[in-house]
Structure formats: structure tokens, C-alpha cells
C-alpha positions as CSV (number, residue, x, y, z in Angstrom):
1,X,0.0,0.0,0.0
2,X,1.3,3.5,-0.9
3,X,2.3,5.6,2.1
4,X,3.7,8.9,3.2
5,X,6.8,8.2,5.3
6,X,8.4,11.0,7.2
7,X,11.1,11.5,9.9
8,X,11.8,15.1,10.8
9,X,14.3,16.1,13.5
10,X,16.2,19.1,14.6
11,X,15.5,22.5,16.2
12,X,13.2,25.3,15.2
13,X,14.0,28.2,17.4
14,X,13.7,26.9,21.0
15,X,11.6,23.9,19.9
16,X,13.1,20.5,19.4
17,X,11.5,17.9,17.1
18,X,12.2,14.2,16.5
19,X,9.1,12.7,14.9
20,X,8.8,9.7,12.6
21,X,5.5,8.3,11.2
22,X,3.9,6.6,8.3
23,X,0.5,7.6,6.8
24,X,-1.7,6.0,4.2
25,X,-2.0,7.8,0.9
26,X,-5.8,8.0,1.2
27,X,-8.4,9.3,3.7
28,X,-7.8,11.6,6.6
29,X,-4.8,11.3,8.9
30,X,-4.7,13.6,11.9
31,X,-1.7,15.0,13.8
32,X,-3.1,15.5,17.3
33,X,-1.7,17.0,20.5
34,X,-1.6,20.1,22.7
35,X,-0.5,23.5,21.4
36,X,3.3,23.6,21.0
37,X,3.8,19.9,20.5
38,X,5.0,20.1,16.9
39,X,1.9,19.6,14.7
40,X,2.3,22.8,12.6
41,X,6.1,22.4,12.4
42,X,5.6,18.9,10.9
43,X,2.9,20.2,8.5
44,X,5.2,23.0,7.3
45,X,8.1,20.6,7.0
46,X,6.0,18.4,4.6
47,X,5.2,21.5,2.6
48,X,8.9,22.5,2.5
49,X,8.3,25.8,4.3
50,X,10.4,24.7,7.3
51,X,13.8,23.1,6.7
52,X,14.1,20.4,9.2
53,X,16.6,17.5,8.8
54,X,15.3,14.1,8.0
55,X,13.5,12.4,5.1
56,X,10.1,12.5,3.4
57,X,8.8,10.0,0.9
58,X,5.4,10.6,-0.7
59,X,4.2,7.5,-2.5
60,X,7.1,6.5,-4.7
61,X,8.7,10.0,-4.8
62,X,11.4,11.1,-2.4
63,X,10.8,14.7,-1.5
64,X,13.6,15.0,1.0
65,X,16.6,12.9,2.1
66,X,20.1,13.4,3.5
67,X,21.4,14.6,0.1
68,X,18.7,17.0,-1.1
69,X,15.3,18.6,-0.3
70,X,12.8,19.4,-3.0
71,X,12.0,23.2,-2.8
72,X,8.6,24.2,-1.5
73,X,7.3,25.4,-4.9
74,X,8.0,22.0,-6.5
75,X,6.0,20.0,-3.8
76,X,2.5,19.1,-5.0
77,X,0.7,20.2,-1.8
78,X,-2.5,22.1,-1.1
79,X,-2.4,24.0,2.2
80,X,-5.5,25.2,4.1
81,X,-4.6,27.5,7.0
82,X,-6.5,28.6,10.2
83,X,-7.5,31.8,8.4
84,X,-8.5,31.5,4.8
85,X,-5.8,33.2,2.8
86,X,-7.8,34.2,-0.2
87,X,-6.7,37.0,-2.6
88,X,-8.7,40.0,-1.4
89,X,-8.6,41.7,-4.8
90,X,-10.1,38.7,-6.7
91,X,-13.6,37.4,-6.6
92,X,-14.3,33.8,-5.4
93,X,-14.5,32.6,-9.1
94,X,-11.2,34.3,-9.9
95,X,-9.6,32.8,-6.8
96,X,-10.6,29.4,-8.1
97,X,-9.3,30.2,-11.6
98,X,-6.0,31.2,-10.2
99,X,-5.7,27.8,-8.5
100,X,-6.5,26.0,-11.8
101,X,-3.6,27.9,-13.5
102,X,-1.3,26.6,-10.8
103,X,-2.5,23.0,-11.0
104,X,0.2,20.3,-11.2
105,X,0.0,18.8,-14.6
106,X,-0.7,15.1,-14.7
107,X,-2.1,14.9,-11.1
108,X,-5.6,13.6,-10.6
109,X,-8.2,15.8,-8.9
110,X,-11.8,17.1,-9.0
111,X,-12.9,19.6,-11.6
112,X,-14.0,23.2,-10.8
113,X,-17.6,22.3,-11.6
114,X,-17.5,19.3,-9.2
115,X,-16.1,21.3,-6.4
116,X,-18.5,24.3,-6.9
117,X,-21.4,21.8,-6.8
118,X,-20.2,19.7,-3.8
119,X,-19.1,22.7,-1.7
120,X,-22.1,24.8,-2.6
121,X,-20.0,27.6,-4.0
122,X,-22.2,28.7,-7.0
123,X,-23.9,31.6,-5.2
124,X,-20.5,32.8,-4.0
125,X,-18.6,32.9,-7.3
126,X,-19.1,36.7,-8.1
127,X,-18.6,37.8,-4.5
128,X,-15.4,39.3,-3.1
129,X,-13.7,37.6,0.0
130,X,-14.5,40.6,2.2
131,X,-18.3,39.8,1.7
132,X,-18.0,36.2,2.8
133,X,-18.6,34.7,6.3
134,X,-15.8,32.8,8.0
135,X,-17.3,29.4,7.0
136,X,-17.8,30.6,3.4
137,X,-14.1,31.7,3.2
138,X,-12.9,28.3,4.4
139,X,-15.1,26.5,1.9
140,X,-13.5,28.6,-0.9
141,X,-10.0,28.0,0.5
142,X,-10.6,24.2,0.5
143,X,-11.8,24.3,-3.1
144,X,-8.8,26.5,-4.1
145,X,-6.4,24.1,-2.5
146,X,-7.9,21.1,-4.2
147,X,-8.0,22.8,-7.6
148,X,-4.1,22.9,-7.6
149,X,-4.4,19.1,-7.8
150,X,-2.1,18.3,-4.9
151,X,-0.6,14.9,-4.1
152,X,-1.2,15.8,-0.4
153,X,-3.7,18.2,1.2
154,X,-2.5,19.8,4.4
155,X,-5.0,21.4,6.8
156,X,-3.8,23.4,9.8
157,X,-6.7,23.7,12.3
158,X,-9.1,25.0,9.7
159,X,-12.0,25.2,12.2
160,X,-10.2,27.1,15.0
161,X,-11.4,30.6,13.8
162,X,-15.0,29.5,13.2
163,X,-18.1,29.8,15.5
164,X,-20.4,26.8,16.3
165,X,-22.7,26.8,13.2
166,X,-19.9,27.5,10.8
167,X,-17.7,24.9,12.4
168,X,-20.4,22.3,12.0
169,X,-20.9,23.3,8.4
170,X,-17.2,22.9,7.5
171,X,-17.0,19.6,9.5
172,X,-19.6,18.3,7.1
173,X,-17.6,19.5,4.1
174,X,-14.4,17.8,5.4
175,X,-16.2,14.5,6.0
176,X,-17.1,14.4,2.3
177,X,-13.7,15.4,0.9
178,X,-12.3,11.8,0.6
179,X,-15.1,11.0,-1.8
180,X,-14.4,14.2,-3.8
181,X,-10.7,14.2,-4.1
182,X,-8.1,11.4,-4.3
183,X,-5.5,13.4,-2.3
184,X,-4.8,12.2,1.2
185,X,-5.5,14.8,3.9
186,X,-3.0,15.5,6.8
187,X,-5.1,17.3,9.3
188,X,-3.8,19.2,12.4
189,X,-6.0,19.6,15.4
190,X,-6.0,19.7,19.2
191,X,-9.7,19.0,19.4
192,X,-10.5,15.3,20.0
193,X,-14.1,15.6,18.7
194,X,-12.8,16.7,15.3
195,X,-10.3,13.9,15.2
196,X,-12.9,11.3,16.2
197,X,-15.3,12.5,13.5
198,X,-12.8,12.9,10.6
199,X,-9.6,10.8,11.0
200,X,-9.0,7.3,9.8
201,X,-5.4,7.4,11.1
202,X,-4.1,9.2,14.2
203,X,-0.7,10.4,15.2
204,X,-0.5,11.6,18.8
205,X,2.3,14.1,19.5
206,X,3.7,15.5,22.7
207,X,6.8,17.8,23.1
208,X,8.0,17.2,19.6
209,X,7.8,13.4,19.8
210,X,5.4,10.7,18.5
211,X,3.6,9.0,21.4
212,X,1.5,6.7,19.3
213,X,0.2,6.3,15.7
214,X,-2.2,3.9,14.0
215,X,-5.9,3.4,13.2
216,X,-8.0,6.0,15.0
217,X,-10.1,3.6,17.2
218,X,-7.0,1.6,18.2
219,X,-5.4,4.9,19.5
220,X,-8.5,6.3,21.0
221,X,-9.1,3.2,23.1
222,X,-5.5,2.8,24.4
223,X,-5.7,3.3,28.1
224,X,-2.0,4.1,28.4
225,X,-2.7,7.3,26.4
226,X,-4.5,10.4,27.8
227,X,-7.1,10.3,25.1
228,X,-9.0,7.5,26.8
229,X,-9.2,9.3,30.1
230,X,-10.7,12.7,29.1
231,X,-14.3,13.8,29.1
232,X,-14.6,12.9,25.4
233,X,-13.2,9.4,25.7
234,X,-14.9,6.9,23.5
235,X,-14.7,4.6,20.5
236,X,-15.2,5.1,16.8
237,X,-16.8,2.3,14.7
238,X,-17.4,2.0,11.0
239,X,-20.9,0.9,10.0
240,X,-23.2,0.4,7.1
241,X,-26.9,0.9,7.0
242,X,-28.7,-2.4,6.9
243,X,-32.4,-1.5,7.1
244,X,-34.7,1.3,8.0
245,X,-37.7,1.0,10.4
246,X,-39.8,4.0,9.4
247,X,-42.6,3.4,12.0
248,X,-40.1,3.5,14.9
249,X,-37.8,6.1,13.2
250,X,-34.8,3.8,13.8
251,X,-32.2,2.4,11.5
252,X,-30.3,-0.9,11.8
253,X,-26.5,-0.5,11.2
254,X,-24.0,-3.3,10.8
255,X,-20.9,-2.1,12.6
256,X,-17.4,-3.3,13.5
257,X,-18.8,-4.3,16.9
258,X,-22.1,-5.8,15.8
259,X,-25.6,-4.7,14.8
260,X,-26.9,-1.5,16.3
261,X,-30.2,0.5,16.3
262,X,-29.7,4.2,15.8
263,X,-31.8,7.3,15.2
264,X,-32.7,7.1,11.5
265,X,-30.3,9.0,9.3
266,X,-31.5,10.4,5.9
267,X,-29.4,7.9,3.9
268,X,-30.2,4.8,1.8
269,X,-29.4,1.2,2.8
270,X,-25.8,0.3,2.1
271,X,-24.5,3.8,3.0
272,X,-21.3,3.8,5.1
273,X,-21.5,5.6,8.4
274,X,-19.1,6.5,11.2
275,X,-20.4,5.8,14.7
276,X,-19.0,7.3,17.9
277,X,-19.8,5.8,21.2
278,X,-18.7,7.7,24.3
279,X,-17.3,5.8,27.3
280,X,-19.9,7.5,29.6
281,X,-22.7,6.0,27.4
282,X,-21.7,2.4,27.9
283,X,-22.9,0.2,30.8
284,X,-22.0,-3.4,31.6
285,X,-24.3,-6.3,32.5
286,X,-23.5,-10.0,33.2
287,X,-26.6,-11.1,31.3
288,X,-28.6,-9.6,28.5
289,X,-31.4,-7.5,29.9
290,X,-35.0,-8.1,28.9
291,X,-36.6,-5.2,30.7
292,X,-34.5,-2.2,29.9
293,X,-35.1,0.9,27.8
294,X,-31.6,0.5,26.4
295,X,-32.0,-1.2,23.0
296,X,-28.4,-1.8,22.0
297,X,-26.9,-4.8,23.7
298,X,-23.6,-6.3,22.3
299,X,-21.9,-9.4,23.6
300,X,-18.4,-8.5,24.8
301,X,-15.3,-9.7,26.7
302,X,-13.5,-7.7,29.3
303,X,-10.0,-6.9,27.9
304,X,-8.6,-4.9,30.9
305,X,-9.6,-2.5,33.6
306,X,-7.7,0.7,34.3
307,X,-7.8,3.6,36.8
308,X,-9.7,6.7,35.7
309,X,-9.1,10.3,36.7
310,X,-12.7,10.6,37.7
311,X,-12.8,9.7,41.5
312,X,-14.3,6.3,42.2
313,X,-14.4,5.3,38.5
314,X,-12.7,2.7,36.3
315,X,-12.2,2.5,32.6
316,X,-13.0,-0.9,31.1
317,X,-11.9,-1.9,27.6
318,X,-14.3,-4.4,26.0
319,X,-13.7,-6.5,22.9
320,X,-16.8,-6.4,20.8
321,X,-16.9,-8.1,17.4
322,X,-13.8,-6.9,15.5
323,X,-13.1,-3.8,17.6
324,X,-12.7,-2.3,21.1
325,X,-15.2,-0.3,23.1
326,X,-14.6,1.8,26.2
327,X,-16.9,1.9,29.3
328,X,-16.5,4.3,32.2
329,X,-18.1,2.7,35.3
330,X,-17.8,3.2,39.1
331,X,-15.4,1.1,41.1
332,X,-18.5,0.0,43.1
333,X,-20.0,-1.5,40.0
334,X,-16.8,-3.2,39.0
335,X,-16.5,-4.8,42.4
336,X,-20.3,-5.8,42.5
337,X,-20.0,-7.5,39.1
338,X,-16.6,-9.0,39.9
339,X,-15.4,-7.8,36.5
340,X,-12.0,-9.2,35.5
341,X,-10.1,-9.6,32.2
342,X,-11.5,-12.5,30.1
343,X,-15.0,-12.3,31.6
344,X,-17.9,-12.5,29.1
345,X,-20.4,-9.6,29.6
346,X,-22.9,-7.5,27.7
347,X,-22.2,-3.9,26.7
348,X,-25.3,-1.8,27.0
349,X,-25.0,1.3,24.8
350,X,-27.2,4.2,25.8
351,X,-26.2,6.6,23.0
352,X,-24.6,6.5,19.5
353,X,-23.5,9.5,17.6
354,X,-24.0,9.0,13.8
355,X,-21.9,10.8,11.2
């Protein structure tokens, strides 16, 4: 499988970086961590804007090694910044046309018409950037970056300057991008809800070093990492719509962990979904309940039990189907049920977020 392989090391001012990772050349890969951990430095190093020592291979092409480094202007990257950097003197349509003139010959990518349609830009084409909202500017910036036909699309916290409604709008746009463009996305964020909603692969950074990397759910459910112990701790499943029950306004979804009933999304049978299940929304029973309002019950096996920062609580990892689920329960409940690794139980799921 084609990959982006990188190892950057050295100093940038007072900051020291030594980070090596491998990302798939498809979907969304997130660089996650607190401010100052090296996320943007890595993104700028991929783009060639920072000159850090190391190597970078994108697919079959070497962009940097010990002997040479491809200059920034020769690297086929699209870059979306925190603030949309549109040309203020050009209309939206002219901004897009400028990107087309800079497109890398021979690279695959969506057409102007396809992006205008998928990102809802038609009403904006004659307008000047100063007359756009923050969310509208970011949609145009994403389209402009994709029209250069990059081999890699880099996104540096593109939602950080947006308010709630605009942020939700752009999140929906970002979710649809892998179906619109073949370019893999390297996405920088310190917001775990964004990562859980968008990323297929996750690289966790701290103080300039890689703490962990791999498939998103495998990283989110690792109890040796801080992600599993915060307020937003949970698991991310892939699913596919199996059937709709219009009378009950519910939909059956076949997921990595088993079949679930969720609030009916407006999508046809067979549509792929991403399901997020928070650790606080999972309870554990020794037998399958028959008199509960909770409708989602999955057979599971206790993998391990860890301390949790919440006083009097424990974090339980559960193997369900082909994946792992997290449950945050009280120590009192753990002792009462005599939970231990290897025990067969039922996971009772009170809520499922569908994307």
C-alpha cells in the first residue's frame, strides 16, 4: 500500500522535534496534540516551508533525504490555514481560476464544476472575499487548495477561527472530501471531537515526539494514552446501513462491533457511516437485559480495567466483534459485578452519535 513516510528532526528556534511516522495515501490522517507539540512544524516541513533535517517520501517519490530537499514550490501540496488566505482583490471565481492555472500537470483531482457543486459555491462565485462569512471563506479556501491538484492536502486547524454553526458546516464539508478528491489529507488539530469525527489514522504528539500512531479507534481506546481518560473518551466504529424502520424512526446498522439500532439518518441502505460511542454512554451487565429501555446490547469480553481520573471510577476496555469499546463505570459497580479480564459480559449502549 502506498504511504507517506516521514522523519523530521532538529530544532526550530527553541523547539526540538524528533518525529517519525507513516501515513496511508488515502483518507484523513490527523496529527493530534496540545499547542506547541510540533503539529504545525511537521505540516510546514511536509510543505517544505520549514527546513528540518530528515527524510520524506510521498508514495514513490522522495521529497527529502540526507542529500537533497525538494523546494517548496515544487512540492505538490495544497495548504489550508487557520485563516482562509484568499486573494482579497479577486472574486471567489477568480480565486478558483488562479488555482487552476497553478495545478500540477498530470495529477488527478476534482474539476472546478464538481467542487462548486459539492461545496455549494455557486452563489458565492461573483462575490469578493470581504463579503464572505468565515465558513464561506474556508469552503472557498478548501476548493482552491484542491484545484491545484495536490498529491497531499495539508490542513492546519481550519476550524479554529469559526463559530459553532460555521464549524459544524465545515466539518460536514471535510467529512465528504475523501469522496471528492483522491489526495490524502493530513489534518492538524488539538480538538478530539474533530479527530474522532474525521480521521482514519491518528498520530499523537507531545513535546516534539510521536507518542503513538495507528488506526483511530485503536489509538482512542489505548488506556496508556491520555485520550482514553478525558471527558470525550470513546470509540469510533465504522458501520453500514442495513435497514430502516420508518414506524419507529430507527435504522439498523452493521458495525465493526455488531448490529446497532440508531436514530434514522437520511441515507439509503448500504450507505457507510461513522459511529461514535462515548465511554460514559456504555454500561456493563452480566446477562442480556430483557426489561431495559436501552435497546443496544452487544456481547463483549473484558480486555482490561484501568484507573480513571474521575474519582471512584474505572475505565473498562471491551472486545466487541472486531473492535474495542470503552466503558467508564464506578469502582463500586466493578466490584459488585466482579469484573476481570476475560469475563464474558454484555455492553449496554445508551447513545450512538452517527456521522
